[in-house]
N, C-alpha and C positions, 0 to 999 in steps of 0.2 A: 963315496960315502963321506958324510960330514959328522961322523960319530966322535971326532976329536973335540967337538964343541962341549961346553958344560952340560951336564944332564938336565938341569932345569930349563936351559935355553932350548935344548932338543925337544923336551917335553912341550914347551910352549909353542914352538914352531910346528911340531907334529900335530898337536891338537888344532891349531889354527888351520893347517892345510886339510886335515880330515873334515873340519867344519865347512871350509870353503868348498871342498869337493862334494860334500853331502848336499849343500845348498844348491850347487851348480847343477847336479843331476836331479835333485828333488823337484825343482821347478818344472822342467819338461815332463817328468814322470807324472806330476799332478795334472798338467795340462792334457797329456794324452790319456790319463785316467778318466778325466771328465768326458773326453771324446768317446772313450770306450763305454762309459756309463750311458751316454746320451744316444749312441748309435748301436743298438742291440742286434745288429745283423751278424750272422755267423761268420761271413767272410771278413768283415771289418774287425770283428772280435779277435780273429786269428792274427790279422796283421798288427793290431795294437798290441797283442800279447808278445808277439815277436819283437817289436820295437822296444817295448817296455823291458823285456828281459835283456835286450842288447844294451840299453842304458844302464840297467843295474849291474850288468857284467863289466861295463866300462868303469862304473863307480868302484868296483872291487879292484880292477886292474890299476887304477890310479892310486888307490889306498896302498897297494902292494908296492908301487913305485916310490911312494912316500917312505915306506918302511926301508926299502933298499938304499935310499939316499941318506937317511938319518940314523939307521941302526945296523947292527951286525947280526941281527937275528937270522940264523940259518935254520931252515926246516929240513931235516934229514928224514926221508920218507921211503918206504918200500910198498909195493903192491899196486901202484898206479897203473901198471900194465894190464890189470884185470878190469879196468874201467873203460867206458866209451860214452860218447855223447848221444847215443841212440837207444839207450836202455832206460827202464824205469826202476828207480832205486829208493829203498828205505835206508837212510843213513842213521846208524846208532853209534854213539860215542860216549866215553866216560867224560865226566864234567868236574873240573877242578877250579876253573877261573873264567871270568868274562873274556880273557884272552883266547879261550878255546874257540870262540866264534870267529875271531880274526884268523886264527891258525887254520881252521876248517875252510874258510873262504879262500885263503891264499893257497893252501895245499891242494884243494880239489878244483880250483878255478880252471876252466878249459879242459878238464879231464872228464867231466860228466855234465849233465844238464844243470843249469843254474840252481844252486842250493836254496831251498825254501824251507821255512820252519813252520811246524804246526802251531796254530794260534787258537786261543779260546774264541768262540763265536762273538763274545761280548766286545772283544778288541776291535772289531770292525767299526765300532762307533767312536774310536779314539780320533779326535780331530786331526785332519790332514793325513796322519800316518795310516789310519784305518782305510782310507780311500786308496792310498798307495799300495798297501799290503793286498787289498782286494784286486787292484788292477794288475799287480805282479803275480796273481794266481796263487798267493799263499793259501794253503788249505785251512779253512776255519772248521774247528771241531766243536760240535754241540754235544754236551754230556749232561744227562740228568742223574742225580744221585739216586741210590736205591730207596732212601727214605722219601724223596720227592715222588718217585714212581709208585710207592705204596699208597700215597695220598691221591695220586692222579694216574690210576692204572690205564686210563684211555690213551696216555701219552707213551706207553711202552713201545719201544722200537722207533719212535718218532725221531729221537736224537740220531740214531744210526742212519735213518732214511735221509735226514737233513744233511749229514756229512757226506753220504754217498752222492747226493745230488750235487753238492759243492765240488766234489772230486771228479764229476763226470767229464769235465773239460780235459782231463789228463788221458782220456781214452786214445786220442790221436796225437798227443803231444808228450814226448818223453819228459820225465820230471825226476828231480831228486828231492825228497822230503826228509827233513832232519828231526830227530827227537833225542833229547837227553833223558833216558828213561830212569835215571836215578832221581829225577825230579828236582834236584837241587845240587849245588856245588859241594864237592867233597871237602870236609874238614875232619880232623881227628876227633873233635868233640862230637860231631854228628855221628861219626862212625861208632864211637863208644856208646852213645845214647841208644843207637839202633841195635847194638850188639851184633853188628854185621858179621856174617860168616865169611866174608871176603877180607883178604888182608889189606887191599888198597882201593876198595870200591864200596860204595853204599849199596843197599839192597835195591835191585831194579823193581819198578812198578809194573807188574804183569798186566793189570787191567787196561791201562792206557794203551800199551803197544798192541794188545790183542784187539782192542777196539779199532785201532788204526788199520790193522791187517784185515779185519772184517769189513771195514768201511771202504778200503782202497784195494782190497785183495785182487780184484780183476785188473787193476792198473799197475800193480807192482810185481816185479819178477825176481828181484835180488836184494838181499840185505847186505849193505856195505858196513862192515864192522871196523870202526876207526878207533885205535887206541893212541892216546896222546900222553907223552911223558916230558916233563921239564927237568932235565939233569941238574939244574942249579936250584931246584925248589919251586913250589907253586908260586907263580907271580901274580901281582896285582895289575890292574889296568894302568895304574900310574907307572909301574915298572916298565910296562910295554911302551908307553908314551916317551919315557925318558931313555929308551934304548938299552935298558939293563938286562934284557933277555938275549943271551948270546946263542942259545941252541935249543931247538925243540925236536924231539924224536916222535915220528908218527908211523904207525903200521896200519896198512889197509888189508883187510881180508874180505872176501865175498862169500856169501851163502845163498844158495837158491831157495826161494820161498816155495816150499812144497805144499801140497794140498792139506797135509795134516797140521800145518801151522795156521790154518784158517778155520774159524768156527764161531759158535755163539758162547763166548766166554762167561756171560752172565746167566745163562739159562741151561747150558749143557755142562753138568758137573764132571763128566768123564773127560770132555775136552779141556775143561779148566785145569784139572789135575795134571793132564799130559802136558799142557802148555807151560804151566808153572815149572814142571820138571825139566822141560826143554830149556826154558829161559834161565833157570838156575845153573844148568850145565854150561850153557852159552856164557854166562857171566863168570863162572869159575874158570873157564878157558881164557877169558879176557884178563882175569885177575892174574893168572899164571903168566900170561904174555907180558903184562905190565911189570910184573916182578922180574922177569927176564930182561926186559928193556932197561930196568934200573941198574942191572949188572953190566950188560954189554950188548951191543948190536951194531950191525954194519948197514948203512943206508946210503942212498944217493942223495945229494944235496940239491935243493931247489935254490938256485941263485936269484 
């Protein structure tokens, strides 16, 4: 470790290495993305998807190496024994900082299929990155608002069908898809404005996660509930770059996705009420877990 260096120098070197690593892998990812787009054969698509996931996985591995060299950030985690690389997962986590993404990638890397994030359909048109996200099989979600559907009733159900079609590729390929269902990072100001019934969490957004379960229900088998706690306070990304984060606590719990968790959230009132009740209880349990983690916990360290 080179954490004896001044924090500003560590931050500069770390950012430089993250940038170089990203560019190094982004170039071949974009090249193979073009091949994947231009050769729409089923066999070649599978090969390209495998190679692209391998490249993205190596990107995460080198980022982790960068962290180990320049910082003392230890991730203490329990529950990894519940995971494997051959299952289909929906990963749900509390959201406090942009550092959460780095923590999730490092903690879960190699323990489950490569972590992918749900993205809005419009993001596929972002220059360069949109192509890379598509090639890496990030699931794009198309959502129409209720007001839009009232004006265009002929499009009812079209958004769900579009998302299902986009997720069809996961039928034969294990996947881990990630969602921060609070919708934004936790701050005390947001918590107070929401009048959140949870001590350490914002209100979860039931509609989005119900839509995901409906669209990908046949491809997902398990919910991976990840709870992240920073003992020294919620960090910024600059804190991360400068090596100021010494310890992160993570707990992983799995829940089977039963049939009663799948349904038409926007048209079936009975299911909607039942799902909201389930999610509220799920989030209260996470809130209690986070409160306990703030006091004391024993975990294995990822070196």
